[in-house]
N, C-alpha and C positions, 0 to 999 in steps of 0.2 A: 767516753774516759781516756784521760792522758796517762798512759804505760809507765809515764818518766818516773823510775825510783821505786815502781811497784814488780815487783817479780810473782806471777800468778805460778809458777812452781814452786815457791815458798811455801815454809811452814807459816801459817797465820799468826801475824804477831801479836804482841801484847797489846789490847786494846782496840783490835780492830772490831770492824763491825762483820754482819752477817758475809757467810762464804769468807771471811778473813780481809775484807774487802776496806782499803782506807776511804770512804767514799761517805760525805754528808748527805743527807737526803735531799737538800736544795741541789747540790750538783746530779745527783742521780736519776736515769731516764726512768727507769725503776724503783718505786716504792712501796715498802711492805707495811701494811699498817695493822701491829697486832691488837688482838681483842681478846684477851685473857678472861672470858667471860662463860659462866655454863651451869647457869642455875637451873634450868628445866631438864637437867641429864638425870634419866630415869633408869638406870642400870648402874654400869661403873663410871667412874668419876675419873678427874685428874685432866680433862682438856683444857682447863685452863691453865696449868701449867707447859702447856704444848708450844705456845712463841718462845717461851725462855730457853726450854729443852733444844728446840730445834736453831735457834741462834748458835747455842753451842755445837751442836751435832754436825754445822754446816761447814765451820770450818774445818773439818776432815773431807769437804768435797773436793774432787779436782776440779778445778776450773775448764779445761779443755773438754767439749763434749762432742763426741762423732758425730752426732745429729745435726746440731744447730752451731758448732764452732767455738765462739767465745763469747757467750751471753754477757759476762763480767764487763766486758768494754763498754757496753753501753749505760754502765754503773747502776749497783744496786744496792740498796741502803733500807734497813730497817726502821722507822721510828722508835723512839724508845717508850717500852710500856705506860701507859697513861696511870696514873695514882687514882684518877676520877673514875676508869673503870675499873680497876681494881677494888675499889670501895662498892663500888653498885653488884660486883662480882661476891665480893664479901655479904654484904646485906642480903642480897638475894639467894644466893645459895643458904644461909642462915633460915630464911623466910620460907624458903620452899621445902625445906627437908621434910617437915613432918605433912605436908600435903602428900608428895611424893609418897611417903611412907604407907598412906592409906589409900594410893589410887586416885587421890582428886575427890574420893567422896567426902566431900567436906560441909554439906548441905545444914543448916543449923548450926554451926559452929562457928560463932562469931569472931573469934581470934583468928583461926585459919582462914574465914573469910576474909578478915582484912590483911593477913598476909598475902592473899593470893591477888588480892586488888593491889597491892603495894609491887609485887613481885611484876605484877604486867604493866604497871608505871614506869617502874626502872628500865622494863622492857622498851617501852615507848622511848625514854631518854637515851636507852643506848641507840636507838633505830637512828634517832635524829643524830646523836654526833657520828655514830659511823657513816651516815649521808654527807653529812657536813662535810667530816673529814676527807672520803672518798671524792665528793665535789670539787672541794677548794683544789685537790691534787689535779684532778683530771683536767683542770682549769687550767693548770700550769704547763701542760700537756705531758702530762707523766703517766704510765702504765701503773695502774693500781692493783695492789695485791691486798688483800684482806684475809689475815690468818688467824684461826679460831684456835680454841676456844670451840665451843659446842656449834652446833650447824643452824643454829638459830642467827648468830651473828652477821651473814653477809647479807640480811634483809635492805641494809640501809644501803649498802654499796653496791646491791643489784639495782636499787631505786635510781640511786646516782647515774648509774651505766645507762639505765634504760631512758633515763632524759636525754641523755645526749646520743644514744644510737638506737632511737625510738626504730621497732619493728626488730631489733635482736632476737637472737634466741641461744636457748640456755644449754649445754653438755653439762648434765647433773650424773656424777658415777657415784654410786652408793648401793649400800645393801637393803636400803628404806626405800621405800616411795617419799615420805615426809610431805603427805598430801594430808595429814588429820588435820581435824579442826579443834584448834584450842586443846590440845591433849591434855588431860587432866586439870581441864580447867585453864592453863597457862595460853594466854592469845598467843605468847610469842616463843610457843615450844621449840627445840630443835625437831620435833617430829611434825611440823607444823609449817616449817620454813616454805615449802613450796605451794601449799594450799594460800598461804600470805600473797605469796608472790605472784598467782596465777589469776587470784580475786581482788588482788589490791593494786597492783603495778601494771597500767596501761599499756606501756611501753614493750612488753615483752610480749614477741608474737607466739613462740614457740617452747615448750620444755619437753628435751629430750631427754631421758633416764637410760642408764645402763647398768646393768648388774645388779636390778632390784630382785630381792628374793625374800623379802619379809614386809609383810601389806596386809592390809586390813580389808575387809569386804567393804568398805565405805570407800577409800583408797582406790581399789579396783574398780568399783564403779563411776568413781570422778574419772578416773582414765577412760573410760568406756564410752563417758557422754561429754567428752571435753569436744567431738568433732573434728578428731585430729590436732587439736592445740598442744596436747600430751600425747607424746609417744613411748611408749615404754617397752625397751629390749630385756625383756627379763631373763635373769640369769639361767633358766632352767631351759628357755628357747637356745640361749647361745651354746650351752652345753650340747644339745642336740645338735646344732648347728655342727661341734667339733666332731659329734661321734658319726656324722655322716659325711667328716672329710672335707668338709667346706673352710678353706684356709680363712685365717681371722681379718685378713686384710681385708677380702671381698666386704665380711662381714663388717669391719670398721668403714667401708667406704659405704654403705648402704646407711648405716648409722650417721654420718656427716651429711648424707646426703637429703636426711630429713631436717637439715637446719638452714637459715636464711646465711647472707653475706658474711653479718655481724656476729660473732660468737662470744658468750661469757662461759667461760668454764667454772663450774660450783661443783666441786668434788670434796667427797667426804675418804677417808683415808679405810673406812669401813669395807668402801666398794671392792677393794683390793681382797684377794684371798688373804683369813687371818693370821697367817702364817708371817703375814709383812706388817701385820699391826695387831699383834694379840692384846695388848693394852687398852687399844681401844674402848670406848666408852660400851658400845653394844655390837659387837665380835656376832658374823653369823657364816656358817659353814659356805664354800662356793666363792665365788667373786672372780675377778679378773687377775692373771697373771703380771709380774711388773712388765713383761714385755708385750702383753695385749692392751694395757694401760696405753703405753707409748705410741702402741701402733695406732691407738685412737689420734693422739695427736700428729702424727706421719699423715692418716688420712685428711686432717684437716688441710695441712698444706699440699697435698697432693688435690684436693679440692679447691685450692686457691680461695678459702674463706679466712676470714679476717679474726684474730682474737683479740676483745678489745677491752677485757679486763679478765680478772679471775680470784679465785678464793681455793683454800684448803682448809679444813676442819677436821676436829675429833682426833686430831693426834694427841695422845695420852703416852707420856713418857715410861711409867710401868718401873717396873726396878731395875730396868737396863737401859741403854741408850739405842735398844734396836728401833722403835718406835721412830724416835726421833730422827734416828740416822735415815732412815727410810724416807718418812717426811721431808727431809731436808733435801735430800736428791731426787726424789719426784718434784718438790717446789721448782727446784733447778731446771727441769727437765722442762716443765709447765712454762716458766719463764722463758727459755731458751727458744722453746715453740711459738709462744706469743711473740717474741721479737721477729722472728722470722716470717711470720704470719704478716708482719708490717713490713717486711724489706729491709729488716735490718740485719 
């Protein structure tokens, strides 16, 4: 990015883009794909408003970062919200609501079974759209960021990255394992993202999960029977290590050591302590502190591994700007470390 005429220390200008940058997507190295979709959210809602809220909150973020320097100089831009995705979300949320209300127990109800089929069809369409968008940008040499929405939305992006970086690993920060099969009947549920990834995408070699503290018996069995392809650092185990006086930096190094060279970050903001994201759809007590989450990114740099792509999901604005503020700042750190891992 040419700094000529742009003052990174000034307030964001009127009409500026994400982080107040005067940057068009075609000129940026980092392109953010907003996906305002949350059809299968089964508890709290509002994550479809996350991308717009984070766009506004990002304009309060100072652009110099102590860890990564000046990520903005690479050029960061966010695509406009796509009306097709907005329309899909509106239709799918309306159709899914009565299914969620009965916990997916719809057998024999022709209307709800039809609703379910259509929501799953919309999920298929959304996945193709995200995969196309991400793939097109990857082929242009961009660092692609997918911004949810709920945690179902990155499936297409992960597929696109795995096709170009076969053997990559995923570093998954989350309160939930997200390994349920078709939760409440929804094939593309936010609770099923990594069941789908690990059973449908051949290019993903390993899934390393951090902060998980809410999971089902079957999810636990899937982890245990994965022959090491899924490695989960449960939140309770991380807490015990803290109690035993083990520095988190050492734990972070052990986590990152489980990953291959190419790393994709898939972070649900509810992996953090819920004081940092109180409005997220499914908050759970526990989780990583802000500094522990950043320590994971530092560990990737120490291990000399490469971040090839990333997503951040489940930011719900709530009644204040706090969640969006934390989300925008976390995203900037993730982008900065991704650029640094690529030598930029």
